[in-house]
C-alpha positions in Angstrom: 183.8 -51.1 -111.1 180.1 -50.9 -110.3 179.9 -54.6 -110.0 182.9 -54.7 -107.7 181.4 -52.0 -105.5 178.1 -54.0 -105.2 180.1 -57.0 -104.1 181.9 -55.0 -101.5 178.6 -53.7 -100.1 177.1 -57.2 -100.1 180.2 -58.5 -98.3 179.8 -55.6 -95.8 176.2 -56.5 -95.0 177.1 -60.2 -94.6 179.9 -59.2 -92.2 177.5 -57.0 -90.2 174.9 -59.8 -90.1 177.6 -62.1 -88.7 178.6 -59.6 -86.1 174.9 -59.3 -84.9 174.6 -63.1 -84.7 177.9 -63.2 -82.8 176.7 -60.6 -80.3 173.4 -62.5 -79.8 175.2 -65.8 -79.2 177.7 -64.2 -76.8 174.9 -62.6 -74.8 173.3 -66.0 -74.3 176.6 -67.9 -73.6 177.2 -67.9 -69.9 180.9 -68.5 -70.5 181.2 -65.0 -72.0 181.5 -62.4 -69.1 179.3 -59.3 -69.4 181.8 -57.2 -67.5 184.7 -58.2 -65.3 184.2 -61.4 -63.3 184.6 -61.0 -59.6 183.9 -57.2 -59.8 180.7 -56.5 -61.7 178.7 -57.9 -64.7 175.4 -57.2 -66.4 172.9 -59.9 -65.6 171.4 -62.5 -68.0 167.8 -63.3 -68.2 166.9 -66.8 -67.0 166.1 -69.2 -69.9 162.4 -69.4 -68.9 162.0 -65.6 -69.0 163.0 -65.2 -72.6 160.4 -64.1 -75.1 158.5 -66.6 -77.3 158.2 -66.6 -81.0 155.3 -64.1 -80.9 157.4 -61.6 -79.1 160.2 -62.0 -81.5 157.9 -61.6 -84.5 156.4 -58.4 -83.1 159.8 -56.9 -82.4 161.3 -57.9 -85.7 158.3 -56.6 -87.6 158.6 -53.2 -86.0 162.3 -53.1 -86.9 161.5 -54.0 -90.5 158.9 -51.4 -90.8 161.3 -48.7 -89.4 164.0 -49.8 -91.8 161.5 -49.4 -94.7 160.9 -45.8 -93.6 164.6 -45.2 -93.4 165.1 -46.4 -96.9 162.4 -44.2 -98.3 163.7 -41.2 -96.5 167.2 -41.8 -97.7 166.0 -42.1 -101.3 163.9 -38.9 -101.0 166.8 -36.9 -99.5 169.3 -38.2 -102.1 167.7 -36.0 -104.8 169.4 -32.7 -105.7 168.0 -29.5 -104.4 166.1 -30.8 -101.4 164.3 -28.0 -99.7 164.6 -27.4 -95.9 160.8 -27.9 -95.6 161.1 -31.4 -97.1 164.0 -32.2 -94.8 162.0 -31.1 -91.8 159.0 -33.2 -92.8 161.2 -36.3 -93.2 162.9 -35.7 -89.8 159.4 -35.4 -88.2 158.5 -38.8 -89.9 161.7 -40.3 -88.6 161.0 -39.2 -85.0 157.5 -40.7 -85.1 158.7 -43.9 -86.7 161.6 -44.2 -84.3 159.3 -43.8 -81.3 156.9 -46.4 -82.7 159.8 -48.8 -83.4 161.2 -48.5 -79.9 157.8 -49.2 -78.5 157.5 -52.2 -80.8 160.9 -53.6 -79.8 160.1 -53.3 -76.1 156.6 -54.9 -76.7 158.4 -58.0 -77.9 160.5 -58.4 -74.8 160.0 -61.2 -72.2 157.2 -60.6 -69.7 158.4 -58.2 -67.0 161.1 -56.7 -69.3 159.2 -54.7 -71.9 157.1 -51.6 -71.5 156.0 -52.8 -68.1 159.4 -51.7 -66.8 157.8 -48.3 -66.5 155.7 -49.6 -63.6 158.7 -51.4 -62.0 161.7 -49.1 -62.6 160.4 -45.7 -62.0 158.4 -45.8 -58.7 160.7 -47.9 -56.5 164.1 -47.3 -54.7 165.8 -50.5 -55.9 165.8 -49.9 -59.6 165.9 -46.1 -59.7 164.9 -44.1 -56.6 164.2 -40.6 -57.9 160.4 -40.8 -57.8 160.3 -42.6 -54.5 162.6 -40.0 -52.9 160.6 -37.2 -54.4 157.4 -38.7 -53.0 158.7 -39.3 -49.5 161.0 -36.3 -49.0 160.1 -33.4 -51.3 157.2 -32.1 -49.3 158.1 -28.5 -50.1 160.1 -28.1 -53.3 161.5 -24.7 -52.4 162.7 -25.8 -49.0 164.1 -29.1 -50.3 166.1 -27.3 -53.0 167.4 -24.7 -50.5 168.5 -27.6 -48.2 169.9 -29.7 -51.0 173.6 -28.8 -50.5 173.5 -30.1 -47.0 171.2 -33.0 -47.8 173.4 -34.4 -50.6 176.3 -34.7 -48.2 174.5 -37.5 -46.4 173.6 -39.5 -49.5 175.1 -42.7 -51.0 177.7 -43.1 -53.8 175.1 -44.5 -56.2 172.3 -42.8 -58.1 170.9 -40.3 -55.7 174.2 -39.1 -54.2 175.9 -38.5 -57.5 173.2 -36.4 -59.1 172.0 -32.7 -58.8 168.4 -32.2 -57.8 166.9 -32.0 -61.3 165.5 -35.5 -61.5 164.0 -35.4 -58.0 162.3 -32.0 -58.7 161.1 -33.1 -62.1 159.6 -36.3 -60.6 157.9 -34.2 -57.9 156.6 -31.6 -60.4 155.0 -34.3 -62.5 153.5 -36.0 -59.5 152.0 -32.7 -58.3 150.8 -31.9 -61.8 148.7 -35.0 -62.2 147.6 -34.8 -58.6 146.1 -31.4 -59.1 144.4 -32.2 -62.4 142.1 -35.2 -62.2 141.2 -34.9 -65.9 144.9 -35.1 -66.9 145.3 -38.1 -64.5 142.4 -40.0 -66.1 143.6 -39.1 -69.6 147.1 -40.3 -68.9 145.9 -43.6 -67.5 143.5 -44.0 -70.4 146.3 -44.0 -73.0 148.8 -46.0 -70.9 150.2 -49.2 -72.6 148.1 -52.2 -71.5 151.2 -54.1 -70.3 152.0 -51.2 -68.0 148.5 -51.3 -66.5 148.8 -55.0 -66.0 152.1 -54.5 -64.2 150.4 -51.9 -61.9 147.7 -54.4 -61.0 150.2 -57.2 -60.3 152.3 -54.8 -58.1 149.2 -53.7 -56.1 148.0 -57.3 -55.7 151.5 -58.2 -54.3 151.4 -55.1 -52.1 148.8 -56.6 -49.8 151.8 -57.9 -47.8 153.9 -54.9 -48.6 151.6 -51.8 -48.3 154.5 -49.4 -48.9 154.7 -50.6 -52.5 151.0 -49.9 -53.3 150.7 -47.4 -56.2 147.6 -45.1 -56.0 146.0 -43.5 -59.0 148.3 -40.4 -58.8 151.4 -42.6 -58.6 150.3 -44.6 -61.6 149.5 -41.6 -63.7 152.8 -39.9 -62.8 154.8 -43.0 -63.6 153.1 -43.3 -67.0 153.7 -39.7 -67.8 157.4 -39.9 -66.8 157.9 -43.1 -68.8 156.1 -41.6 -71.9 158.1 -38.3 -71.7 161.4 -40.2 -71.4 160.5 -42.5 -74.3 159.5 -39.5 -76.5 162.6 -37.5 -75.6 164.8 -40.4 -76.5 163.2 -40.8 -79.9 163.1 -37.0 -80.5 166.9 -37.0 -80.2 167.0 -37.9 -83.9 165.9 -34.3 -84.7 168.8 -32.4 -83.2 171.1 -35.2 -84.3 170.1 -34.5 -87.9 170.6 -30.8 -87.3 174.0 -31.5 -85.9 175.0 -33.6 -88.8 173.8 -30.9 -91.3 176.4 -28.6 -89.9 179.0 -30.5 -91.9 177.2 -33.1 -94.1 174.6 -33.2 -96.8 171.0 -34.3 -96.3 171.6 -38.0 -97.1 174.6 -38.7 -94.8 172.9 -36.6 -92.1 169.8 -38.8 -92.5 172.0 -41.9 -92.0 173.2 -40.6 -88.6 169.8 -39.6 -87.4 168.2 -42.8 -88.7 170.5 -45.0 -86.6 169.8 -43.4 -83.3 166.3 -44.8 -82.4 167.5 -48.4 -82.8 170.8 -48.0 -80.9 170.6 -50.9 -78.3 171.3 -48.7 -75.3 168.6 -46.2 -76.3 166.1 -49.1 -76.0 167.4 -51.4 -73.3 167.8 -48.7 -70.7 164.2 -47.4 -71.1 162.7 -45.8 -69.0 165.5 -44.5 -66.9 166.3 -40.8 -67.3 169.7 -41.5 -69.0 167.8 -42.3 -72.2 166.2 -38.8 -72.3 169.5 -36.9 -71.6 170.9 -37.3 -75.2 168.2 -34.9 -76.4 169.7 -32.1 -74.3 173.3 -33.1 -75.1 172.8 -33.3 -78.8 170.8 -30.0 -78.9 173.7 -28.2 -77.2 176.2 -29.7 -79.7 173.9 -28.8 -82.6 173.7 -25.2 -81.5 177.5 -25.0 -81.1 178.1 -26.5 -84.5 175.7 -24.0 -86.2 176.8 -21.0 -84.1 177.8 -18.1 -86.3 177.3 -15.5 -83.6 177.3 -15.2 -79.8 173.5 -15.5 -79.4 173.3 -19.1 -80.7 176.5 -20.0 -78.8 174.9 -18.6 -75.6 171.9 -20.8 -76.2 174.2 -23.8 -76.3 175.4 -22.7 -72.8 171.8 -22.4 -71.6 171.1 -26.0 -72.7 174.2 -27.1 -70.9 173.0 -25.4 -67.7 169.7 -27.2 -67.9 171.5 -30.5 -68.4 173.8 -29.9 -65.4 170.7 -29.6 -63.2 170.1 -33.3 -64.0 173.6 -34.9 -64.2 177.3 -34.1 -64.1 177.7 -36.0 -67.4 177.1 -32.6 -68.9 180.6 -31.6 -67.8 181.8 -34.0 -70.5 179.2 -32.7 -73.0 180.3 -29.1 -72.2 183.9 -30.1 -73.1 182.8 -31.5 -76.4 180.9 -28.3 -77.1 184.0 -26.3 -76.3 186.1 -28.3 -78.6 183.5 -28.0 -81.4 183.5 -24.2 -81.0 187.3 -24.0 -80.8 187.8 -25.9 -84.0 185.2 -24.1 -86.1 186.6 -23.6 -89.6 186.8 -20.3 -91.4 186.9 -18.1 -88.2 189.6 -16.2 -86.5 191.0 -17.1 -83.1 189.3 -14.0 -81.6 186.0 -15.0 -83.0 186.3 -18.5 -81.5 187.2 -17.0 -78.1 184.1 -14.8 -78.3 181.9 -17.8 -79.1 183.3 -19.9 -76.2 182.9 -16.9 -73.8 179.3 -16.5 -75.0 178.7 -20.2 -74.3 180.2 -19.8 -70.8 178.0 -16.8 -70.1 174.9 -18.7 -71.4 175.8 -21.4 -68.8 176.7 -19.2 -65.9 173.9 -16.6 -66.0 170.9 -19.0 -65.6 173.0 -21.1 -63.1 173.6 -18.1 -60.9 170.0 -16.8 -61.3 168.8 -20.2 -60.1 171.1 -20.0 -57.2 169.9 -16.6 -56.2 166.2 -17.7 -56.6 166.5 -21.0 -54.6 169.4 -20.4 -52.2 171.0 -23.7 -53.3 174.6 -23.3 -54.2 175.1 -25.4 -57.4 178.8 -25.4 -57.1 178.6 -26.9 -53.6 176.1 -29.5 -54.9 178.3 -30.5 -57.8 181.3 -30.7 -55.5 179.5 -33.2 -53.2 178.3 -35.1 -56.3 181.9 -35.6 -57.3 183.0 -36.6 -53.8 180.2 -39.1 -53.6 181.1 -40.5 -57.0 184.7 -40.8 -56.0 183.6 -42.9 -53.0 182.0 -45.4 -55.3 185.4 -46.9 -56.4 186.5 -47.0 -52.7 183.4 -49.0 -51.7 183.3 -51.1 -54.9 187.0 -51.4 -56.1 187.5 -52.0 -59.9 190.6 -52.8 -61.8 191.6 -50.0 -64.2 193.3 -52.0 -66.9 190.5 -54.6 -67.2 187.7 -52.0 -67.3 189.4 -49.7 -69.9 189.4 -52.7 -72.3 185.9 -53.8 -71.4 184.6 -50.2 -71.7 185.6 -50.1 -75.4 183.9 -53.4 -76.1 180.8 -52.4 -74.2 180.6 -49.0 -76.0 180.7 -50.7 -79.3 178.0 -53.2 -78.4 175.9 -50.5 -76.8 176.1 -48.3 -79.9 175.4 -51.2 -82.2 178.1 -53.0 -84.2 176.5 -52.3 -87.6 176.7 -48.5 -86.8 180.2 -48.9 -85.3 181.4 -50.7 -88.4 180.2 -48.0 -90.8 181.5 -45.3 -88.4 185.0 -46.8 -88.5 184.9 -46.7 -92.4 183.8 -43.0 -92.0 186.7 -42.2 -89.7 189.1 -43.7 -92.2 187.7 -41.3 -94.8 188.6 -38.4 -92.6 185.4 -36.6 -93.6 183.5 -36.8 -90.3 182.1 -33.7 -88.7 184.2 -32.1 -86.0 181.5 -32.7 -83.3 182.1 -36.5 -83.8 185.9 -36.0 -83.4 185.4 -33.8 -80.3 183.2 -36.4 -78.7 185.7 -39.2 -79.4 188.4 -37.0 -77.8 186.2 -36.5 -74.7 185.5 -40.2 -74.4 189.2 -41.0 -74.7 189.8 -38.5 -71.9 187.1 -40.2 -69.7 188.5 -43.6 -70.5 192.0 -42.6 -69.5 190.9 -40.8 -66.4 189.3 -43.9 -64.9 186.2 -41.9 -63.8 183.9 -44.4 -65.5 185.0 -48.0 -64.9 182.0 -50.0 -66.1 178.4 -49.3 -67.1 179.5 -47.1 -69.9 176.5 -48.4 -72.0 174.4 -46.2 -69.6 176.8 -43.6 -68.4 177.9 -42.5 -71.9 174.5 -42.4 -73.4 174.5 -38.5 -73.7 177.7 -38.7 -75.8 176.6 -41.6 -78.1 174.5 -39.7 -80.7 177.5 -37.6 -82.1 179.4 -40.8 -82.7 176.8 -41.7 -85.3 177.9 -38.8 -87.4 180.6 -41.0 -88.9 178.1 -43.5 -90.3 177.1 -41.3 -93.3 180.6 -40.6 -94.5 181.3 -44.4 -94.1 178.3 -45.2 -96.3 179.4 -42.6 -98.8 183.0 -43.9 -98.9 181.6 -47.2 -100.3 178.9 -45.5 -102.3 176.2 -47.2 -100.4 172.6 -46.3 -101.2 169.2 -46.3 -99.4 169.0 -50.1 -99.5 172.2 -50.5 -97.6 171.2 -48.0 -95.0 167.9 -49.7 -94.6 169.7 -53.1 -94.2 172.1 -51.5 -91.7 169.2 -50.1 -89.5 167.4 -53.5 -89.7 170.5 -55.3 -88.4 171.0 -52.6 -85.8 167.4 -53.3 -84.6 168.0 -57.0 -84.7 171.0 -56.6 -82.3 168.8 -54.6 -79.9 166.2 -57.4 -80.1 168.7 -60.1 -79.5 170.3 -58.3 -76.5 166.8 -57.5 -75.1 166.0 -61.2 -75.2 169.1 -62.2 -73.2 170.3 -59.4 -70.9 168.5 -57.2 -68.4 170.2 -54.0 -67.5 167.8 -51.8 -65.6 166.8 -53.5 -62.4 169.0 -56.3 -60.9 166.4 -57.5 -58.4 164.1 -58.7 -61.1 162.6 -61.6 -59.2 161.0 -59.2 -56.7 159.0 -57.4 -59.3 157.8 -60.0 -61.8 154.1 -60.6 -62.0 154.5 -64.2 -60.8 155.6 -62.8 -57.5 
């Protein structure tokens, strides 16, 4: 029996490796569409822009080191009677190792597509836009926020027009912070990744003919700080994900879920855009809901949702997942569940209304215009419903990482996955059926990806997989991220404009 189980695990790893190779080959093969041809596709890197052997070696080495940490942590948390302090220590190690691994993977990317994306994506309108709009238009944050309901009506159907003001105000706050504190500005630039500093120099050299693109010292420090905070928030998502998993799983399967997150391809490839930081808030809200035994913790989940809604309407979907998680809490009466949901609603509404009273900006009017602007997108850029509903499923699986998805499917078959995972799947099915997200789900669904990893631990347990199998799984997950990074660029389509050679 034991020998048979080992063969099944070995076969599983071989299958996962084959899937990773298949994804890597498909990403390079121009005959395989990365979307729906004639409507929209992710772009491929030109062959001469792919990383060399040195870059691959650096990225793979960082993934291997992280997989080693994952294996050690899994072994340590497999012992009986693990104390909470020991769990917390290992989660802290996981967050640090995950941040380092993400940095290592990005450092192994082709020139122009690694960490230097911080200098390209964040400050300019083409790739993102939040920082540039904040710099040019948020002269008085209070007045800008008060005028936002009227201002948002005139915006496009893309990034700016479909978002609440949180990202703009956060960018402005960071820019003002470093501008007021020369010591912080110098310290930030002193610890900036060398590749980011080189990108700044290249951009400023090219700006001799385009002065509007020149980045002064304040801009450079602010961009570095925004990029670093986004990266750290993304890696730190492993902590609330472990807490969410512990609401229904033991330490070892909870560790498996948290350990997969830092190497999820979307969490790395979409750095440094804000979407990669939002899972921290979304997963925290779900973790609070899953652990809520009384109205106070449930209300805190509502507060976190309110903060998230200041940045993106994706938290409407997160809020629905929170509501389902609370409504399906085991061992409680219907009345108790209703109280918890009501407490969450109050936790959301009270700070929202308080912010409205303090700023004069009607959040409900803002959200209504965000939804109207988003609806215009499919009028201006028509997409076929049937094609994209199929492509969305494939893209989500690739974005989450096929090794994690495979173990998750095994876990779902076991019917032992936490309810937050099932709630999230239900919300994604609703989004899929509604047609509100036709494409780009690798980015748009990032806040809802961490809970899907809750099925990985039960999947590993079903086949009695140990620390070595988990380490191998995370290694293959990282290899998929490295392979995609070497073939596809997903953050800024106008890459030629920003590369150092230009």
